[in-house]
N, C-alpha and C positions, 0 to 999 in steps of 0.2 A: 504493500500500500504506500509506503514511504517513497519507493522508487517511482511509482506512478504519479505521485503528487508533486515531485520535484522536477523542474525542467532539466534538460540535458546539460545546459551550461552550469547550473548549480551543482549537479552531481560531479561534473568535471572539476569544478573549482574546489569542492570538498575533497576530492581525491588528490588533487595537487597539493592542497594544504596539508593533508595527512603525510604525503610523501615528503614535503618540505620539512615537517617536524621530525620525521624519522631521519632524514638526511642530516639535519643539524645535530641531532643526538648522536649520530654516528661519527660526524666530523669534529665534534668538540675535542676528543683526545688528540687528534692530529693538530688542531688549532693550538692547543696547550703546548704540545711539543714544539711546534714551529715558533710560536711567540717567545717561549722561554729559552729557546736555543740562541736567541739574539740578545739575551739579558745578561747582566753581570750576576754573579752568584749571590751577592748581598741583596740584590733586588728580588731574586726568587725567594730568599729566606724571609723576606718581609711579608709574604703571604699573598701577594697580588698576582696569582697565577694566571688569571684571565685578562689582566690588563696588558696593554701594549707596552713595549720597553721604553723606559724613560731615557736611558742611555744606550742607544743602538750600538751593538758591537759584533764584529765577526770573529772575535778571539776564540769563542767556543768551537766554531767550525774549523778554524785553523788548528786548534789543539787536537780536536777529534781526528782530523785528516792526517796530520804529520807529526805532532809532538806529544800526544797523549801517551802515557805509560801503559803498555799492554804486556803483562807478564813481567819480564825482568828488564826490558829496555823500552825507552821512549820512542816507539816507531810509528805510532798512530795507525789509522785504519788503511792508509794508502796501499801498502804492499799486499794486504789481505783483500782489498778491493780488486787489485790486479789478479790475485790468485783466483777469485771468483769469476772474473771475466775469462781467464784462461781455462777454467773448468767448464763454465756454462756454455760457451760458444761451441766447442767441439762436441760436447755431450748432446746438446739440442740438435745440431746438424746430423750427427751420426744416428741418433735414435729416430729422428724424423725420416731419414732416408731408408733405414731398415724397416720402419713401420710402413712406409709407402710400398716397398717391395713385397713385404709380407701381405699387406692388404690386397695388392695386385694379384699375387699368387692365390690367396685364399678365396678370392671372389671371381677371378676370370680364368685361372689355370688350376681348377680344382682337381685334386688327386684323391686316391683312396685314403680315407682316414683324415681328410682335411678338417672335418668338423671336430674331431678329437684334438687336433693340433690347435685349432682356434679356441676350443674350450679350455685347454691348458693355458694358453696365452692369456685368455680372459681371467682365468683363475688367479694368475700371477698378479693381477691388479689388486687383489684383495688380501695378499699376503702382508702381514704387518712388518714394518721395518726391523723390529727387534729379532724376528725369527732368523733373518739372514745374516746377522752380524758375525756370528762365529764361522759359519761356512764361507762367507765372503772374505773374512780376514785370512783364513787358511788359503783360499784361492789366490788372493793378492800376494801372500807370502811365497807361494809356489812360483808365481809368475815374476817375482822379484820387483814388484811395483808397490809394495805396501808403504804407507806413509808418504805418498807422492800425489801430485795433481793428476798424472795419467791414471793412477789407480782409482782415484775418486771419479774420474771421467768414466772409466769402465763400469764402476758401480752404478752410476746414474743411467748409463746407456742400457745396461741389463735390466734395471728396474723399470725403465721407461718404455721398453719395447712392447709390453702388453698394452699400455694405453695408446701408443701411437699406432699399433696394429689395429686396435679396435676402431679408432677414428677412421683410418684409411679403408679398412675393409667395409665398414658401413657406407662410406662415401662411394666406393667403387661398385658396390652392389647396385646402386642406382644408375650406373653408367651403362649406356646401351651396349650389350654384348655383340650386336650385329656389326658394330664398327671394328671390334677386335677380330671377328671372323673375316670381315672384308680385308683387313690388313694382312691376315695370315694368307688369304688367297693371293694377295699381291706379292707374297714372298717375304713379308716383314717377320723378323724373329722376335724372341722374347724381349730383349732389351730395347730394340728399336720401337716396338709397340709402346713399351713403358715410357721411353724418353720422348717420343714424338706425338703420342696420342693422349695417354693418361696424365703424364706429369704436367704438360702445359695447361690442362683443364683442372688441375688440383689446387689452384690458388687459395680458395676459401678454406679447405681443410688443412692445407699447409700452415696457414695463419693460425688456425685453431690449435694445431699440434705444437707449433712454436710457442704460442702464448702459454699453453698448459705446461709444457716441459720447462720453459724458462722460469715460470713462477715456482714450480715445484723444486727445481734444482737450485735456484738462487736462494730460496727461503729455507732450504734444508739445513738442519742443525745436527741431527743424530749421526748421519753418515760422515759429515765433515769433522765432527768431534771424535769419531771412532777410527777413521781410516787415514788420518793425516798427521804429520808431525807439526811442530810449532811453525816452521817456516812455510809450510804449504797449506795452512789453515784457510778456509774461506772466511768471508767477512762476518757471517753470522756467528761463527765461533769466536772470532776476534772481538766482536761487539760484546759478547757475553764475558769474555776475559777482561775487557775494558771496564765493565761495570763491576766485576768481581774483584779486580785488582785495586780498586779505589779504597784506600785505607784512611781512616780518620775522616777528613772532610770529603763529603760526596759532591762531586762536581756535576750537579744535575744538568746544567746548561750544556756541558760537554757530552753527557750521556744522551741528551735529547738530540743534539746535532749528529752524533754518531748513529743513532737509530734512524734518523731521516736519511742520512747518507746510505745506510744499508738498504732502506726501502725504496730509494729513489729510482733505481733501474726498473723494478717491476711496476712502479707507479707510472713511469714514462711509457712503458710498453702498453699498459692498459689505456692510457690517455690517447696514444697515437693510433692503436689498432684494436682497442677493446670492442668497438662497434662491429667489427668484422667477426668477432668470436661467436656470437649468437647466430649470425648469418651463416657462418661455416658449419656450425652444428646442425642448423635447420636444412642446409643444402643437401645433406645426406640422410635426412630423416624420413623422407617420403620417396618411395621407389616409383619410377615411371616418369 
């Protein structure tokens, strides 16, 4: 009855108002972190957490980036930020490529038992991180890459194959099989069909996979803390060490700046290409 009595514009305005309230509630912690990262420590201690800074300063950002003490030396987050970049780029690219090939095979080059293979890959998406710690540590030790960035790349590639295969397999299921058959009749082989027909039309799902993998890998803490040495740690582990290593006076402004630096890449990825994420998921959700 209420829906019928209200005009469409009023319902829309009420919906926007509710969304605005929830958005503000969600963004308040980010606002507090951002504002206080530009304040001096004494101003934060005064209790005006929501107020704009009286004395705007970039010193907390400079300290978090290059001079904050992490562990035993004042290195800042810069080298660990580089470690995360060196880890996330190859891990995302390799897992996306393998997932695309797997999805292509499982949807267009089906073999006997392909459903079991896909089921096992899908099952891997639900395996908790903690279960694979010990066997993965032994595997990295056997391969001689334990405690290194390449070892962490391998861990994330293996753990991400299930998700990337799921994305591409569902997307390629909706791709016309007739085009594959026609290409085969023209003499095109496995990789030629993949490279010249499927891959150029896979832009939406590639964006989905890259965003998903980038977010999961960049924000990972458990694997980074378990499979790296001090010099190869990603930024999430270094940020935890930064907060934990503060003895005596807690430099909250530096901690806030460091947290924003650690979250900045994923925030930029979602701002730039987040709108394509839902489009890519929906592109493979309807067959035909």
